[in-house]
C-alpha positions in Angstrom: -20.3 -0.7 -0.5 -17.2 -2.4 0.8 -15.6 -1.3 4.1 -11.8 -0.9 4.2 -11.4 -3.9 6.5 -14.0 -6.2 4.9 -12.8 -6.0 1.4 -15.1 -7.3 -1.4 -11.9 -7.5 -2.3 -7.7 -19.5 -17.4 -5.2 -16.7 -17.8 -4.0 -15.1 -20.9 -0.6 -13.5 -21.5 -0.2 -10.2 -19.7 0.4 -6.8 -21.1 2.9 -4.2 -19.9 2.9 -0.5 -19.6 5.9 1.7 -20.1 7.5 2.0 -16.6 9.3 4.9 -14.9 11.2 2.6 -12.6 11.9 -1.1 -12.8 11.7 -4.0 -10.4 14.3 -6.8 -10.5 13.4 -9.6 -12.8 13.1 -12.1 -9.9 10.7 -9.8 -8.1 8.6 -9.4 -11.2 8.5 -13.2 -11.6 7.4 -13.6 -8.0 4.6 -11.0 -8.4 3.4 -12.6 -11.6 3.2 -16.1 -10.0 1.5 -14.8 -6.9 -1.3 -13.0 -8.9 -1.8 -15.9 -11.3 -2.0 -18.3 -8.3 -4.8 -16.4 -6.7 -6.7 -15.9 -9.9 -6.4 -19.7 -10.7 -7.5 -20.6 -7.1 -10.5 -18.2 -6.9 -11.7 -18.1 -10.6 -11.7 -14.3 -10.6 -11.6 -13.3 -14.3 -8.9 -10.6 -14.1 -6.6 -8.5 -12.0 -4.7 -5.3 -12.8 -1.9 -4.1 -10.6 0.5 -1.3 -10.2 3.6 -1.1 -7.9 5.3 2.1 -6.7 8.9 1.5 -5.5 11.2 4.3 -4.4 8.4 6.8 -5.1 8.1 5.8 -8.8 5.8 3.7 -10.8 7.9 0.5 -11.1 5.5 -2.2 -12.4 2.1 -2.3 -14.0 0.6 -5.6 -15.3 -2.8 -6.9 -16.1 -3.7 -10.6 -16.0 -6.7 -12.7 -17.1 -9.8 -11.7 -18.9 -11.7 -8.4 -18.9 -14.6 -10.1 -20.5 -15.3 -13.9 -20.4 -17.5 -13.8 -23.5 -15.1 -13.4 -26.4 -12.1 -13.9 -24.1 -11.2 -10.2 -24.0 -7.8 -9.9 -22.4 -7.3 -7.4 -19.6 -4.7 -4.7 -20.2 -3.2 -2.1 -17.9 -4.8 0.6 -19.9 -8.3 -0.5 -18.8 -10.2 1.3 -16.1 -11.6 -0.6 -13.1 -14.2 0.8 -10.7 -12.4 1.6 -7.4 -15.4 2.0 -5.1 -14.6 3.3 -1.7 -11.0 4.1 -2.6 -12.7 7.3 -4.0 -13.3 8.4 -0.4 -9.7 9.6 0.3 -10.0 11.7 -2.9 -13.3 13.2 -1.8 -11.8 14.0 1.6 -8.8 15.6 -0.1 -11.2 17.8 -2.1 -12.7 19.0 1.1 -9.3 19.7 2.6 -8.4 21.8 -0.5 -11.5 23.9 0.0 -10.6 24.2 3.7 -7.2 25.5 2.7 -8.9 28.2 0.6 -11.1 29.3 3.6 -14.3 28.2 2.0 -15.1 25.5 4.6 -13.8 24.3 7.9 -13.7 20.6 9.0 -15.3 21.8 12.2 -18.3 23.4 10.4 -21.5 21.7 11.4 -23.5 19.9 8.7 -26.4 22.3 9.5 -24.5 25.1 7.8 -25.3 23.3 4.5 -28.1 20.9 5.2 -29.9 21.9 8.4 -32.8 19.5 7.7 -30.7 16.4 8.4 -30.8 14.6 11.7 -28.8 16.4 14.4 -27.0 18.4 11.7 -26.0 21.0 14.2 -24.2 18.4 16.3 -22.2 16.7 13.5 -19.1 18.3 11.9 -17.7 17.7 8.5 -14.8 16.0 10.2 -17.3 13.5 11.7 -18.6 12.7 8.2 -15.1 12.1 6.8 -14.0 9.9 9.7 -17.2 7.8 9.9 -18.0 9.0 13.4 -21.2 10.9 12.7 -23.8 8.3 13.5 -25.6 8.5 10.1 -26.9 5.1 9.0 -25.2 3.5 6.0 -27.4 3.3 3.0 -25.2 0.8 1.2 -24.4 -1.8 3.8 -25.3 -4.8 1.7 -22.7 -6.5 -0.5 -25.1 -6.8 -3.4 -27.4 -4.5 -5.4 -30.9 -4.6 -3.9 -33.7 -4.1 -6.5 -34.3 -0.5 -5.6 -30.6 0.3 -6.1 -30.7 -0.8 -9.7 -32.9 2.3 -10.4 -31.5 5.8 -10.7 -31.5 8.1 -7.7 -30.0 11.4 -6.5 -27.8 12.4 -3.6 -30.7 14.4 -2.2 -32.9 11.3 -2.3 -30.3 9.3 -0.4 -29.9 12.0 2.2 -33.7 12.5 2.5 -34.1 8.8 3.5 -31.0 7.7 5.3 -29.7 11.0 6.8 -33.1 11.9 8.3 -33.3 8.7 10.3 -32.4 8.7 14.0 -28.6 8.4 14.4 -27.2 4.9 15.0 -25.1 6.4 17.9 -24.4 9.8 19.4 -21.8 11.7 17.2 -18.2 10.9 18.1 -18.9 8.0 20.4 -18.4 5.1 17.8 -16.7 4.4 14.6 -19.1 2.8 12.1 -18.5 2.7 8.3 -21.2 4.6 6.5 -21.3 5.6 2.8 -24.1 8.1 3.7 -21.4 10.3 5.3 -19.6 10.7 2.0 -22.8 11.4 0.0 -23.4 14.3 2.4 -19.7 15.4 2.1 -19.9 15.3 -1.7 -23.1 17.3 -1.7 -21.4 19.9 0.5 -18.5 20.2 -1.9 -20.9 20.7 -4.8 -22.8 23.3 -2.9 -19.6 25.2 -2.2 -18.1 24.9 -5.7 -21.3 25.3 -7.6 -20.5 22.5 -9.9 -20.2 18.7 -10.2 -17.7 17.0 -7.8 -16.0 15.3 -10.7 -15.1 18.7 -12.3 -13.4 19.9 -9.1 -11.5 16.6 -8.8 -10.4 16.8 -12.4 -9.2 20.4 -12.2 -7.6 20.3 -8.7 -6.3 16.7 -8.4 -6.3 14.6 -11.6 -5.0 17.1 -14.1 -2.2 18.4 -11.9 -1.0 14.8 -11.2 -1.3 13.8 -14.9 -4.1 11.3 -14.1 -5.9 11.0 -17.5 -8.1 7.9 -17.0 -10.4 8.8 -14.0 -14.1 9.0 -14.8 -17.2 9.3 -12.7 -19.2 6.1 -13.5 -22.4 7.8 -12.4 -22.0 10.2 -15.3 -20.1 8.4 -18.0 -21.5 5.1 -19.3 -19.3 2.0 -19.0 -17.9 1.2 -22.4 -17.0 -1.9 -24.3 -13.4 -1.0 -23.8 -13.8 -1.4 -20.0 -13.8 -4.7 -18.1 -17.1 -6.3 -17.3 -17.9 -6.7 -13.6 -18.7 -10.2 -12.4 -20.2 -11.9 -9.4 -20.8 -15.5 -8.2 -23.6 -17.2 -6.5 -22.0 -19.5 -3.9 -19.4 -21.5 -5.8 -21.0 -21.2 -9.2 -19.4 -19.7 -12.3 -18.8 -16.0 -12.7 -22.0 -14.2 -13.8 -22.2 -10.6 -15.1 -23.0 -8.4 -12.1 -25.9 -6.0 -12.0 -24.4 -2.5 -11.7 -25.8 0.1 -9.3 -28.2 2.6 -10.8 -27.0 6.2 -11.5 -25.9 8.3 -8.6 -26.1 5.5 -6.0 -22.4 5.6 -5.3 -21.7 9.3 -5.9 -18.9 10.7 -3.7 -18.7 7.5 -1.7 -17.3 5.5 -4.6 -18.0 6.9 -8.0 -14.5 6.8 -9.6 -13.0 4.4 -12.1 -9.4 4.6 -13.3 -6.3 2.5 -14.2 -4.1 1.1 -11.5 -1.3 3.3 -12.8 -3.3 6.4 -12.3 -4.1 5.3 -8.8 -0.4 5.0 -8.3 0.1 8.6 -9.4 -2.3 9.5 -6.5 -0.3 7.3 -4.1 2.9 9.0 -5.2 1.3 12.4 -4.5 0.6 11.2 -1.0 4.2 10.0 -0.6 5.6 13.3 -1.9 3.0 15.7 -0.5 2.4 17.3 -3.9 -1.4 18.0 -3.7 -1.8 18.7 0.0 0.3 21.0 2.1 2.1 19.2 5.0 -0.5 20.3 7.6 -3.4 19.1 5.4 -1.8 15.8 4.6 -1.4 15.3 8.3 -5.1 16.0 8.7 -5.9 13.4 6.1 -3.7 10.7 7.5 -3.9 11.2 11.3 -6.0 8.7 13.2 -9.3 10.2 14.5 -10.2 9.5 18.1 -13.6 9.1 19.7 -14.8 11.2 22.5 -13.6 8.6 25.0 -10.1 8.8 23.6 -10.3 5.4 21.8 -8.6 5.2 18.4 -10.5 4.4 15.2 -7.7 3.2 12.9 -9.1 5.7 10.4 -8.2 9.2 9.2 -10.3 11.2 6.8 -11.5 8.8 4.0 -8.5 6.5 4.6 -7.4 3.8 7.0 -4.3 4.5 9.0 -2.0 2.0 10.7 1.5 1.4 11.9 3.7 -1.6 11.0 6.9 -1.8 13.0 7.2 1.9 13.2 6.3 2.5 9.5 3.1 4.2 8.5 0.5 2.6 6.3 -2.4 4.4 4.6 -4.8 2.0 3.1 -8.4 1.4 1.9 -10.4 -1.2 0.1 -13.3 -0.5 -2.3 -16.1 -2.4 -3.9 -18.9 -1.7 -6.3 -21.0 -4.3 -7.9 -18.6 -6.6 -9.8 -15.4 -4.8 -8.9 -13.0 -4.8 -5.9 -10.0 -2.5 -5.3 -7.2 -2.7 -2.8 -4.8 0.3 -2.4 -2.1 0.7 0.2 0.6 3.4 0.5 3.7 2.9 2.7 5.1 6.5 2.8 8.1 5.7 5.0 9.1 3.0 2.5 8.1 5.1 -0.5 6.1 2.0 -1.6 2.5 1.6 -2.8 0.5 -1.4 -3.9 -2.6 -1.2 -6.0 -4.8 -4.2 -7.0 -8.0 -4.0 -9.0 -10.2 -7.0 -9.9 -13.4 -7.4 -11.9 -15.3 -9.8 -9.5 -16.8 -9.1 -6.1 -14.5 -11.6 -4.3 -11.8 -11.1 -1.7 -9.1 -12.1 -4.3 -7.9 -8.5 -4.6 -7.2 -8.3 -0.9 -5.4 -11.7 -1.0 -3.2 -10.6 -3.9 -2.3 -7.3 -2.2 -1.3 -9.2 0.9 1.0 -11.5 -1.2 2.5 -8.6 -3.0 3.2 -6.8 0.3 5.1 -9.9 1.5 7.1 -10.1 -1.7 8.0 -6.4 -1.8 8.7 -5.9 1.9 10.8 -9.0 2.4 14.5 -8.3 3.3 16.6 -7.4 0.4 18.9 -10.2 -0.6 22.6 -9.3 -0.2 24.3 -10.8 -3.2 27.7 -10.6 -1.6 26.8 -11.9 1.8 27.6 -15.6 1.1 30.8 -14.7 -0.8 32.0 -12.5 2.1 31.2 -15.1 4.7 33.2 -17.7 2.8 36.1 -15.3 2.7 35.9 -14.5 6.4 35.8 -18.2 7.3 38.8 -19.0 5.1 41.0 -16.2 6.6 39.9 -17.0 10.1 40.9 -20.6 9.6 44.3 -19.6 8.1 45.1 -17.2 11.0 44.2 -19.8 13.5 47.0 -21.9 12.0 49.5 -19.0 11.7 49.1 -18.8 8.0 47.7 -16.1 5.6 47.0 -15.9 1.9 48.0 -12.3 1.4 46.4 -12.2 -2.1 43.1 -12.0 -0.2 44.0 -8.8 1.5 44.6 -5.2 0.4 48.0 -3.7 0.8 46.9 -1.8 3.9 45.6 -5.0 5.5 48.8 -6.8 4.6 50.8 -4.1 6.4 48.6 -4.6 9.5 49.3 -8.3 9.5 52.9 -8.2 10.5 54.7 -11.4 11.6 54.0 -10.6 15.2 50.3 -10.0 14.5 50.0 -13.4 12.8 51.8 -15.1 15.7 49.4 -13.5 18.2 46.3 -14.4 16.2 47.4 -18.0 16.0 48.3 -18.2 19.7 45.0 -16.8 20.8 42.6 -18.4 18.3 44.0 -21.9 17.8 43.3 -23.0 21.5 39.6 -22.1 21.0 39.2 -24.8 18.3 37.5 -24.6 15.0 34.4 -22.3 15.1 31.0 -24.1 15.5 29.3 -21.2 13.9 30.2 -18.0 12.0 27.3 -15.7 11.2 27.0 -12.1 9.9 25.3 -9.8 12.4 25.2 -6.5 10.5 26.2 -5.0 7.1 26.5 -1.4 5.9 28.4 0.7 3.5 31.2 2.9 4.6 34.3 4.4 2.9 33.3 2.8 -0.4 33.5 -0.6 1.1 31.2 -3.2 2.7 31.4 -2.9 6.5 30.4 -6.3 8.0 30.4 -7.7 11.5 30.4 -11.4 12.4 29.7 -13.5 15.4 32.1 -16.4 15.8 31.0 -19.2 18.2 33.7 -21.5 19.4 33.6 -24.2 22.1 35.0 -21.9 24.8 34.3 -18.3 23.7 32.2 -16.0 21.5 34.1 -13.5 19.4 33.2 -10.4 17.4 34.8 -10.0 14.0 34.9 -6.6 12.3 35.7 -6.4 8.6 35.9 -4.1 5.7 35.6 -5.7 2.3 36.4 -3.9 -1.0 34.2 -4.0 -4.1 36.8 -6.3 -5.5 36.3 -8.8 -2.7 39.5 -8.2 -0.7 39.7 -7.7 3.0 40.9 -4.3 4.1 40.2 -5.0 7.8 40.0 -8.2 9.8 39.8 -7.5 13.6 38.8 -10.0 16.3 37.5 -9.0 19.7 35.8 -10.7 22.6 32.1 -10.5 22.2 30.1 -8.3 24.6 29.3 -10.2 27.8 25.6 -10.5 27.0 26.3 -12.5 23.8 28.7 -14.9 25.5 
């Protein structure tokens, strides 16, 4: 099954879900073009995406074909298998039980399964952070013949969790689905019921997530997308799914991107986990030597320019998921595809670039033109007072205009005028400019009203370091 870093990550008209928020039309168009471009380039049959902006579901679209035979269009209401993006939800289930005092993250595995290798030396925290040393049972990116047959979590543990460890606990980070099979089995032992029942009662229903299913227990229907694979550069072929129970708590969930977004919003708002528990989930785990792992509990953690990122990838046979939450930006990006190809990861990267690019200031160019015009007028001892508010006109007395002209004209026409900062203050746009002349660099401070009039136009020598 896919690791978070190594993601296993023609078109028909797209379908749209009702939205709680809304992206600007230009942003929607840019997103549509980016997704369609990747699908066309890669030949992946379909993608379904959801965008959270300002903590709300803002955009949900599906593109392409859920089934190539019969040309079945993908829709946002269709579930896709999310693979290892299930892990953060499994980890959350464990944290909820810990909050009730039914388990501790520092409990040894031996408390529940003493027969497993070095179970007394491995904590639940080591399982959830991939630092246990248990060998990964699903390291391949295809379904081996034995994995097409049904199994049980116990059978997986009996084979892979009774082998010698790949490394001493806590000394390395190595992705292993075996860890989460053990974790899922511990949850079922504590709750006395199926993992999916606990997830539905404690996470999905409280968040209004109606689509999630356990693919190990619910047959994939004709209403769901088909999963595809390719052999080298050949055409998409229907992928062989894993046999029952092979993915269990390591990747058993399927849902719509919009429901995944509800999960992301819950992380942003802290609605399922208390602050301390959310911190446990999303804090980087360190090895015994102090080295960071880039991983929390069932989720990758990173920092981009001081902003937190919680992300994971997921893959099951024929499906790839990419999910990233940017809590400090109140943004989340979910991309599901129905072919085991890195296209989902590429789409997610493109969407991040589109959504995190600087916001275009629609008034910036207009304000710059106004500032250049008034500067040129004052340099010549003139002023179009219609461009100013009454307060600014009272500031620009005859003496002020004379002094402006006397001090600015000798510097010559500016070689450059550029905006250096912009903010809102007093119901106006508060903008600073850098004015480069042949002999001096100036700072220009302005207030511009919503009607586009100058309420302030002050010129100063620029700080020495910008001269």
